[in-house]
C-alpha positions in Angstrom: 0.0 0.1 -0.1 1.4 3.6 -0.8 2.5 5.9 1.7 -0.3 8.6 0.5 -3.1 5.8 0.6 -1.9 5.0 4.3 -2.0 8.8 5.1 -5.5 9.2 3.7 -6.7 6.1 5.6 -5.3 7.3 8.9 -7.1 10.7 8.2 -10.3 9.0 7.7 -9.7 6.8 10.7 -9.1 9.8 12.9 -12.2 11.5 11.4 -14.4 8.4 12.3 -12.8 8.5 15.8 -14.0 12.0 16.2 -17.4 11.4 14.9 -17.8 8.5 17.3 -16.4 10.5 20.2 -19.0 13.3 19.6 -21.8 10.8 19.5 -20.7 9.2 22.5 -20.4 12.5 24.3 -23.8 13.6 23.1 -25.3 10.3 24.5 -23.4 10.5 27.8 -24.4 14.2 28.3 -26.6 14.6 31.4 -30.2 14.4 30.0 -32.7 17.1 31.1 -35.9 16.3 33.0 -38.5 14.9 30.6 -42.2 15.5 31.2 -44.4 13.4 28.9 -47.9 15.1 28.4 -50.9 14.1 26.5 -52.6 16.7 24.6 -55.5 16.6 27.2 -52.9 17.2 30.0 -51.5 20.1 28.3 -54.8 21.7 27.6 -56.0 21.3 31.3 -52.7 23.0 32.5 -53.0 25.9 30.0 -56.6 26.6 30.8 -55.9 26.5 34.5 -53.1 29.3 34.1 -53.9 31.2 31.1 -54.4 34.9 31.9 -56.6 35.8 29.0 -59.1 33.3 30.1 -59.0 34.4 33.7 -59.7 37.8 32.5 -62.8 37.0 30.5 -64.2 34.9 33.4 -63.9 38.0 35.8 -65.6 40.1 33.2 -68.3 37.4 32.9 -68.6 37.4 36.6 -68.9 41.2 36.7 -71.8 41.3 34.3 -73.5 38.5 36.6 -73.1 41.0 39.4 -74.6 43.7 37.5 -77.8 41.6 36.9 -78.3 41.3 40.6 -77.4 44.9 41.0 -80.1 46.0 38.5 -82.6 43.9 40.5 -81.7 46.1 43.4 -83.9 49.0 41.9 -86.8 47.2 43.2 -85.6 46.9 46.9 -87.6 48.7 49.3 -86.0 51.3 51.4 -86.7 52.8 54.8 -87.3 56.5 54.7 -86.9 58.8 57.7 -87.4 62.7 57.4 -87.5 65.5 59.9 -88.4 69.0 59.0 -88.6 72.3 61.1 -89.4 75.8 60.1 -90.2 79.0 61.8 -92.0 82.1 60.4 -92.2 85.7 61.7 -94.0 88.2 59.4 -96.5 91.3 59.7 -99.9 90.0 60.6 -102.9 90.5 58.4 -106.0 92.4 59.4 -107.9 89.4 60.2 -104.9 87.9 62.2 -104.5 91.3 64.0 -108.1 90.9 65.0 -107.6 87.4 66.1 -104.4 88.4 67.9 -106.1 91.1 69.8 -104.3 93.8 68.0 -100.9 92.3 67.9 -99.3 93.3 64.4 -96.6 90.5 64.3 -97.6 87.0 63.3 -95.5 84.0 64.2 -95.5 80.3 63.2 -93.5 77.2 64.2 -93.9 73.7 62.3 -92.2 70.5 62.8 -92.8 67.2 60.8 -91.7 63.6 61.3 -91.8 61.1 58.6 -91.1 57.5 58.8 -92.0 54.8 56.1 -91.0 52.3 53.6 -91.0 53.2 49.9 -90.2 51.2 46.6 -90.8 50.5 43.0 -92.9 47.9 41.6 -92.4 46.1 38.1 -95.5 48.0 36.7 -93.5 51.2 36.9 -95.4 52.3 40.0 -94.0 53.8 43.2 -95.5 53.2 46.6 -94.9 54.7 50.2 -96.2 53.1 53.3 -95.6 54.9 56.6 -96.6 57.5 59.3 -96.3 61.4 59.2 -96.6 63.4 62.3 -96.6 67.3 62.5 -96.4 69.8 65.4 -97.8 73.3 64.7 -97.8 76.4 66.7 -99.4 79.9 65.5 -99.5 83.2 67.4 -103.0 83.2 66.3 -104.1 80.3 68.6 -101.2 80.4 71.0 -101.3 76.7 71.6 -99.6 73.5 69.9 -101.6 71.3 67.7 -100.5 67.8 66.4 -101.6 66.1 63.1 -100.9 62.5 62.3 -101.4 60.4 59.3 -101.0 56.6 58.8 -101.6 55.1 55.3 -100.3 54.3 51.9 -99.6 56.4 48.8 -99.1 55.1 45.2 -98.2 56.6 41.9 -98.7 54.7 38.8 -97.7 55.7 35.0 -100.2 54.9 32.5 -98.3 55.9 29.4 -94.6 56.8 29.7 -92.7 54.5 31.9 -95.6 52.1 32.5 -96.0 48.4 32.9 -93.1 46.1 32.6 -91.1 47.1 29.3 -89.7 50.2 30.8 -89.1 49.3 34.5 -87.3 46.0 33.5 -85.4 47.4 30.6 -82.0 47.9 32.8 -82.4 44.2 34.1 -83.0 42.8 30.7 -80.0 44.8 29.0 -77.8 43.5 31.9 -78.9 39.9 31.2 -78.0 40.2 27.4 -74.7 41.8 28.3 -74.1 38.8 30.6 -74.8 36.5 27.8 -72.4 38.4 25.6 -69.7 38.2 28.1 -70.2 34.5 28.4 -69.9 34.1 24.6 -66.7 36.1 24.8 -65.4 33.6 27.4 -66.4 30.8 25.2 -64.6 32.4 22.3 -61.3 33.0 24.4 -61.5 29.5 25.7 -61.8 28.0 22.2 -59.1 30.3 20.8 -56.6 29.3 23.7 -57.4 25.5 23.2 -57.0 25.5 19.4 -53.8 27.4 19.8 -52.6 24.9 22.2 -53.5 22.0 20.1 -51.9 23.4 17.1 -48.7 24.0 18.9 -48.8 20.5 20.5 -49.1 18.8 17.1 -46.2 21.0 15.8 -44.2 19.8 18.8 -45.1 16.1 18.0 -44.3 16.8 14.2 -40.8 18.3 15.4 -40.2 15.3 17.5 -40.8 13.0 14.7 -38.7 15.2 12.5 -35.9 15.0 14.8 -36.2 11.3 14.9 -36.1 11.1 11.2 -32.8 13.1 11.2 -31.3 10.9 14.0 -32.1 7.7 11.8 -30.7 9.4 8.7 -27.4 10.4 10.7 -27.2 6.6 11.8 -27.5 5.3 8.5 -24.7 7.8 7.2 -22.5 6.7 10.1 -23.1 3.0 9.2 -22.2 3.7 5.6 -18.9 5.6 6.7 -17.8 2.8 8.9 -18.7 0.2 6.2 -16.9 2.4 3.5 -13.7 2.6 5.6 -13.6 -1.0 5.9 -14.0 -1.3 2.0 -11.4 1.1 1.3 -9.0 -1.0 3.6 -9.8 -4.1 1.7 -9.5 -2.1 -1.6 -13.4 -2.8 -2.6 -14.0 1.1 -2.6 -12.1 4.1 -3.7 -11.1 7.0 -1.4 -13.4 9.3 -3.3 -16.6 7.2 -2.2 -15.4 7.4 1.3 -15.0 11.1 1.3 -18.6 11.3 -0.2 -19.9 9.1 2.5 -18.0 11.3 5.1 -19.4 14.5 3.5 -23.0 13.0 3.7 -22.6 12.2 7.3 -21.5 15.8 8.1 -24.5 17.2 6.2 -26.8 14.9 8.2 -25.2 16.0 11.4 -25.8 19.4 10.6 -29.5 18.9 9.6 -29.9 16.9 12.9 -28.6 20.0 15.0 -31.1 22.2 13.0 -33.8 19.7 13.5 -33.1 19.8 17.2 -33.2 23.5 17.4 -36.5 23.7 15.8 -37.7 21.1 18.4 -36.5 23.3 21.1 -38.2 26.4 19.8 -41.4 24.8 19.3 -41.2 23.3 23.0 -40.4 27.0 24.1 -43.7 28.2 22.4 -45.8 25.7 24.2 -44.2 26.5 27.5 -45.2 30.0 27.1 -48.9 29.1 27.0 -48.6 27.7 30.7 -47.9 31.3 31.8 -46.2 30.4 35.1 -43.0 29.0 36.4 -44.1 25.5 37.2 -42.4 24.2 34.1 -38.8 25.6 34.2 -36.4 25.8 31.1 -34.7 22.5 32.2 -37.7 20.5 31.8 -38.3 19.2 28.3 -42.1 18.6 27.4 -42.6 15.5 25.2 -46.0 15.0 23.3 -46.6 11.6 24.0 -49.8 11.4 21.8 -48.6 9.9 18.6 -49.0 11.3 15.1 -51.6 8.9 13.9 -54.3 9.1 11.2 -57.4 10.4 13.0 -60.6 8.4 12.9 -62.5 11.1 10.8 -60.2 10.1 7.7 -62.9 8.3 6.1 -65.9 10.4 7.0 -67.9 11.8 4.3 -67.0 15.5 3.9 -70.3 16.6 2.6 -72.0 15.2 5.7 -69.4 16.9 7.8 -70.1 20.2 6.1 -73.6 20.0 6.7 -73.4 19.3 10.3 -71.0 22.0 10.8 -73.3 24.6 9.1 -76.2 23.5 11.3 -73.9 23.7 14.7 -72.4 27.0 13.6 -75.7 28.7 13.4 -76.5 27.5 17.0 -73.1 27.3 19.0 -70.5 29.8 17.2 -69.7 32.3 20.0 -69.3 35.4 17.7 -72.4 34.7 16.0 -74.3 34.2 19.2 -72.8 37.3 20.6 -74.1 39.4 17.7 -77.5 37.9 18.2 -77.6 38.8 22.0 -76.6 42.2 20.9 -79.5 42.5 18.5 -81.7 41.4 21.2 -80.4 44.2 23.5 -80.8 46.8 20.8 -84.4 45.6 20.5 -84.9 46.3 24.2 -83.4 49.7 23.9 -85.7 50.3 20.9 -88.7 49.4 23.1 -87.5 51.5 26.0 -86.9 54.6 23.6 -90.4 54.1 22.1 -91.8 54.1 25.7 -90.0 57.2 26.2 -91.8 59.1 23.3 -95.0 58.8 25.1 -96.5 61.6 27.0 -96.6 61.4 30.8 -99.9 60.5 32.3 -99.7 59.5 36.0 -102.4 58.7 38.5 -101.5 59.5 42.2 -103.7 58.1 45.0 -103.5 57.7 48.8 -105.4 56.2 51.5 -105.0 56.4 55.4 -106.1 57.3 58.7 -105.7 60.9 60.1 -105.5 62.1 63.8 -105.8 65.6 65.3 -105.3 66.7 68.9 -103.5 69.0 71.3 -100.9 66.3 71.9 -99.2 63.7 70.0 -101.0 60.9 72.1 -104.3 62.4 71.4 -103.8 62.6 67.5 -102.5 58.9 67.5 -105.4 57.6 69.4 -107.7 59.1 66.8 -105.8 56.9 64.2 -106.2 53.9 66.4 -109.9 54.5 66.7 -110.2 54.7 62.7 -112.2 57.9 63.4 -111.2 59.9 60.4 -110.3 57.8 57.2 -109.5 59.8 54.1 -108.2 59.3 50.5 -106.9 61.4 47.7 -106.4 60.9 43.9 -104.6 63.0 41.4 -104.1 62.8 37.7 -101.0 64.4 36.2 -100.1 64.7 32.5 -97.0 66.2 30.9 -96.5 67.0 27.1 -93.5 68.1 25.5 -93.9 71.5 23.4 -91.9 70.4 20.6 -92.9 66.8 20.0 -90.0 65.5 22.2 -86.7 66.4 20.2 -84.3 64.4 22.6 -86.8 61.3 22.7 -87.2 61.2 18.9 -83.4 61.5 18.2 -82.8 58.8 20.7 -85.4 56.6 19.1 -84.0 57.1 15.7 -80.5 56.3 16.9 -81.6 53.0 18.6 -83.3 52.0 15.3 -80.1 52.6 13.4 -78.1 50.6 15.8 -80.6 47.8 15.6 -80.3 47.7 11.8 -76.7 47.6 12.0 -76.8 44.7 14.3 -78.9 42.7 11.8 -76.6 43.5 9.3 -73.5 42.3 11.2 -75.5 38.9 11.8 -76.1 38.4 8.1 -72.4 39.3 7.4 -71.3 36.9 10.1 -73.4 34.1 9.1 -72.2 34.3 5.3 -68.5 34.5 6.5 -69.2 31.3 8.6 -70.6 29.5 5.6 -67.7 30.5 3.3 -65.2 29.5 6.0 -66.8 26.1 6.5 -66.8 25.5 2.8 -63.3 26.3 2.5 -62.2 24.1 5.4 -64.2 21.0 4.2 -62.5 21.4 0.9 -59.1 21.5 2.5 -60.1 18.5 4.6 -61.2 16.6 1.4 -57.8 17.2 -0.3 -55.9 16.5 2.8 -57.8 13.0 3.1 -56.6 12.1 -0.4 -53.1 13.3 0.2 -52.7 11.2 3.3 -53.7 8.0 1.5 -51.2 8.7 -1.1 -48.4 9.7 0.9 -48.8 6.5 3.0 -48.2 4.5 -0.4 -45.0 6.7 -1.2 -43.5 6.3 2.4 -44.0 2.4 2.1 -42.4 2.4 -1.3 -39.3 4.6 -0.4 -38.7 2.5 2.7 -38.5 -0.6 0.9 -36.5 1.0 -1.9 -33.9 2.1 0.5 -33.7 -1.3 2.2 -33.0 -2.8 -1.2 -30.6 -0.2 -2.2 -28.4 -0.7 0.9 -28.4 -4.4 0.3 -27.3 -3.8 -3.4 -24.4 -1.6 -2.1 -23.2 -4.3 0.1 -23.1 -6.6 -2.8 -21.3 -4.1 -4.7 -24.0 -3.2 -7.1 -24.7 0.3 -6.0 -22.8 3.3 -4.6 -22.9 5.8 -1.7 -24.4 8.5 -3.8 -27.4 6.5 -4.9 -28.0 5.2 -1.4 -28.1 8.8 -0.2 -30.3 10.0 -3.0 -32.9 7.3 -2.0 -32.5 7.9 1.6 -33.1 11.6 1.0 -36.3 10.9 -0.8 -37.4 8.5 1.8 -36.8 11.1 4.6 -38.7 13.7 2.4 -41.6 11.4 2.0 -41.5 10.7 5.8 -41.8 14.3 6.6 -44.4 15.2 3.9 -46.6 12.2 5.4 -46.3 13.4 9.0 -46.9 17.2 7.9 -49.9 16.1 6.1 -51.5 14.2 9.0 -50.7 17.2 11.2 -52.4 19.8 8.6 -55.3 17.4 8.6 -55.7 17.4 12.4 -55.2 21.1 12.5 -58.0 21.4 9.7 -60.5 19.2 11.6 -59.7 21.4 14.8 -60.2 24.6 12.8 -63.6 23.1 11.6 -64.6 22.2 15.2 -63.6 25.7 16.4 -65.3 27.6 13.5 -68.5 25.7 14.3 -68.4 26.4 18.0 -68.5 22.7 19.2 -64.8 22.6 20.3 -65.7 22.8 24.1 -68.3 20.0 23.9 -65.9 17.9 21.7 -63.3 18.3 24.4 -65.6 17.4 27.0 -65.4 20.9 28.6 -69.1 21.8 28.3 -72.5 20.3 27.5 -75.0 21.2 25.1 
């Protein structure tokens, strides 16, 4: 053997030792903590910690409290009043005569008022209680007491009457609570869909890294085999150099694939929004990338079911429908405010009069002097209600806008579902075809390696077929992941994602 050939073989031998040393060093390096997690476990952890979900839940709870607060308008209240006044003035002629010529008139009044007042759903206001007054005048020069125990009630007959106007604030609060709930559902579904998408990207990155590892192992075996063949004179040094170059290329691809895996893992960790999973922990997606059960489902049936569900469950559409219902309530309220005011006021009770408080109250107990009053009051705007009319016009415009938004949302949902189902149909066909290609490329590589060992092929041909096989594997995995994402998008857009994940009921 020539000196140059021995030198070349020594160089290749040293290169092989270096590769083996690097491989052993990588294998013996302290491995990080591994946390195997299923998709269900990841989603549960993300939902528990996600700040956006917490925010929407809080806003929903706020709207629930506002409903309770709106009912507080009908809560009875205890009323207590005290009034005192004193009057000194020049006496009239009749008062001078009654006061035996005294030209100054004086009067003192005190009034005590205790009772319960409130509002009823018909729009009326009531008061039940007792009023006692103490009066002294310079004419009679003695203190007189008046007492009243009874009830008063005021009922609007046109504007603000019956249930539409008094309950408007409660009905609006209920619709706003329904909108807040749909916003919470929307945020929850967005977070889950984002989590699932990244989870399958992680699973794909893991499989892609395994492919590069397998490719590197094949290249390393080829280099070792080629070295032995060069030593025995069955292969040229150029073929060995080609095998070594292929190994270096695959080591580079493996490092790049590993970095992609770490980047995807980091994106998934960010969704947890806390420090429970440190940087030293590596999350491993333990759910395998397998063909979903929906692969053989009828796409037309899938589309029809999705369109039907979307009209009933899609959060954005339901929010807009609740917004329309709220606008209708506002229109009803504004229509009521355009009416003239016509109120009837009535009261009934027992009265007492005496020179002291006990005497006046005793007359009430004896029911000696019952009495009642009734008033009718009407108010009409002089210029046909400028403010009320413009408020009503604005409410109608907003209601019409809400109706247009619902139509636009329904059209958008229909088109999106049509597009996704077409995509699903295409991916179903691609999954079936890529599986055939992967099986063929795998068999072809096995045959080509066997042919090379028999001296009927070469390194370049093996690398070409191995590259085609790896590409076919990657495309097959990518197609399955894209199919899963398309199914998830369909479930998300039709609004049934939470039910499908077991997080809500119909």
